[in-house]
N, C-alpha and C positions, 0 to 999 in steps of 0.2 A: 281935927284930923283930916289930913290930905290923902285922898285916894288917887290911884292911877290905874288906867286901863291899857293893857298891851293888846293890840288887835282892835283898835277903836272903830274901824270901819266895818267890822263884822256885824252880823245880824244880832247876836246876843248882846254885844257891846252897845250898839246904837239903840236897840229897842227894849232892852231890859236893864242892863247894868247902869248905863249913864243916867237914864231917868230916875233910877233909884238913888244912886250914889250922890248926885248933885244936891239931894236933900240933906246930906250929911256935911256938905262943905265943898271946898275946891276939888276939882277932878282934873288931873293931868291926863292927856290923851296922846297916844303914840301908835303909829302903824309903820309897816316896813319901809315906806317911802319917806319917812321923816328924817330930819337932819341928825347928826351925832349929838348936837347940842340938846335937841328935844329928847332924845333917848337918855342923855345924861341926867336930865331933869326928872325923868321917870323914876330913876333909881334912888332919888332923895325923898320920895313920897313915904308916908307912914304905912299905907296899905297898898300893895301892888296886886292887881287882878290880872291873871293870865287868861285872856279870852281868845286863844289861838289854838290851832290843831296840836294835839298832844306831841306829835313827832317833831314839831317845830321848836318846842320848848328847850331841849338840850342846847341847840345852837344859839338861842336867844340869851340864855343865862350862863353860857359857857365861861366867860371871864368876869361875871358879875359877883361882887362881894358886898354883902349887905350886913347890917348890924342886927344883933338879937332883939333890938327894940322895934324892928320892922316886921311886917307881916306880909307874906305872899299867899294869895288865894288863887287856886286854879279851879276852873269850872269845866274841865274836860269830860266828855261823855264816856271815855274809857281811860282808866288811869294807867294801867300797865306799870304799876309800882313807880309812879312819877315822884313820890316822896323822896326816894333815894337821890334823885337828881337835884330837886329843889333844896334838899338839906345842905348841899355843897355851897350854897350862897351864904349861909350863916344866919339867915332869917328864920323866923317861926313860920311854919306852913299850916294852912287850913285848907282842906280839900272839900269842895262843894260840887254839887251837880244839879242845876235846874232841870228837872226831868221833862218839863213840858215846853221848854224853849221860850222864846220871847213874846209870843202872841196870845197867851192865856192870861186872863185877869189874875192879879196877884193873889186874891183870896181863893183862887182855885188851884194855885201852884203847889207842887210838892218838890222839895229839894232834898238831896241826900247829903248828910254830913258823914264823912269818913273818919273814923278814929277821933271823935270829938274830945275824948278825954285828954288828948295831948295839948289842947288849947283852953282847958277849963279855967286856968289861972292867968291867961293872957287877956289883958284888959281890952286891947284893940279887937281881938277875935270875939270877945263877949259883947262888945258894943255893936259890932257888925251883926252878930246873930240876933241880939235883942231887937235891933232895928228891923231886921227882916221879919221877925215874928210879929212885930207891931203892924206890919203890912198884911198880916193874916196869912203869910206863907207857912205851910206846915212842913215838918221835917221827918225824914226816915233816917234812922241811925244804922250805919254799917261799921263793924269793928275793923275791917281791913279793906284795902284796895281790891284784893282778890275777891272778897265777898261782893263788893260793889260791881266789879266787872262781870261776875257770874250772873248777877241780877240783870245787868244790861245785856248780857248774852241772850237771856230769855225774853226780855221785854223790848229790846231795840234791834239786836242783831238777827234774831230769829225771824221777825217780820221781813227784814231785808232778804233773808234766804228764801222765804216763802214766795217772794215775787219771782225769783228764778224758777222755783218749783212750778208755780202757776203757768209761767211762760212755756216751759218744756212740756208739761202735762197737757195743756190745751192744744199745743201744736201736734203732739203725738196722737192725742185722742181725735183731733180733727182729721188727721191723715188716715188713721185707722178706719174712721167712719166715711172716708172719701168726701170730706166736706172742706170748704174754705175756712181757715181760722177766722173767727169773728173778731172785729175790732173792739176797742174799749167801749165805744158808744153803744154798740149792739149788745154787748154783755150786760151793760147797765140797764138797757131797755128790757132785756129778758129777765132781769133779776127778780128773785123773790127775797123775803127778808134774810134768809141764811146766806144766799150768794151775794146779796147786796152788801152785807157787812164784809165778806171776803174780798170782793172787788174794790170796795171802798178803802180797805186796808192797803191794797195794792196802789191805788191812786194816791193815797195819803203818804205812803212811804216814798214814792217817787217825787211828789210835789213838795214835801215838807223839809227836805234836807239837800244840801249841796252834794254833788257827785262824790267829792273827796271824802265827805263824812260818811256817806252810804258805803263806800268802798272800805273805809276804815272800820266801820261798825261790823261789816261782814268778814273781811279778810283779817282784821286785827282783833277779832272777838276773843274773849277769854277762853283758854284751852284751845281746842281744835274743833270749832263748830262745823267747818266744812268737812273735816274728816269724819265727825260724828254723822253728818248727813250722808256721806258716801256709804258708810256702814249700814245706816238705817235703810237706804234705798236697796242695798244688797239683800238685807233681810226681807224687805217687802217683796222682792222679786221671787222669793221662795215661799211666801205665805199662802196657806190654803184658805179656801172659802170658809171652812169651819173655824179656823183661827180668827178670821176677820169678824165672824159673828160673835165670837167670845170677847173680842176686843171692844166691839160695840156695846156689849152688855156691861163691861167693866167701866166704860166711859160714863155710863149713867150713874154708877156708884161714885165715881170720881167727882162728878158735878154735884152730887147730893151732899158733898162735904160743905157746900154752901147752904144756908138756911133757905127754906121754901120762900120766905119773903124776898130774899136777895135774888133768887132765881126768877121770881115773878117780876121783880124790878128790871132785871136784865132783859127779859123777854119783851116787856113793855117799851123799854128804851130802844131795842132793835126795831120793833114794829113801828114806833113813832118815827124813828130815823128813816125807815124804809119809805113811809108815806111822804115825809118831807122831801127826801132826795129824789123821789121818782115823779113827783107832781110836775116838775118842769120838763123832765124827759118825755113824759107822755102828753104834754100840752100840744105838741105839734100834730097829734092824731085827731085833736078836736076840730070839728068843722066850725068855721067862723059863723057867728050868728047873723 
């Protein structure tokens, strides 16, 4: 089976897909600067992986016609009903999403399969999925692309939105207190376990993804995440202190839907993370012996 990767110079392609797929046999690689001849070779492959931004795909496959014996696999973070576009090629479509990106060990990776029932009888798709499972990758099933995109709205798009909220809130709070806005280093130095996890999410969101992907995750999120945020902030501007107290109580009940063992594990994980991440930050305070 010959695999091909479109977007071969990208992080996912270089550091995840190519090291995996070369174990299955030959891998054809192409990027936007390659020659028409190289692009032509790609479309003769048995399995074609699309590791490019979602909005680039319609232009890439616009005039491409494939056979029903070929398989196209996309690994986009947000699908936005991409299946309708790939269907026009004539190939079978398998939609996957490596949730953790390329730098997490395979046995710790979770991938999403979208509407896996459509490829249950496709030998190429089943061979690919069996191989991935042999690498100890675990899978989450989503019935539709919309279900997947809603999940991503909560798990990927919302953290991007929170970086904007943190920026604006800290700036406004600093101004209200007649203080200079602290920089990132200072906030991490001040951090306690709860704020350390919040500020670390900020740093992780900024560092882990390219700007185009962060913008796509936020502005291209399923539904209208930005619109929901505006309405939420409008409601918060009118909330009373009594209502805030009631919401704090409800949050306790919400978290209690996790088992006590799981809550304890989360606390220990955050506390250990806090100790590890602050040791270096505080090392400059120590006097040399």
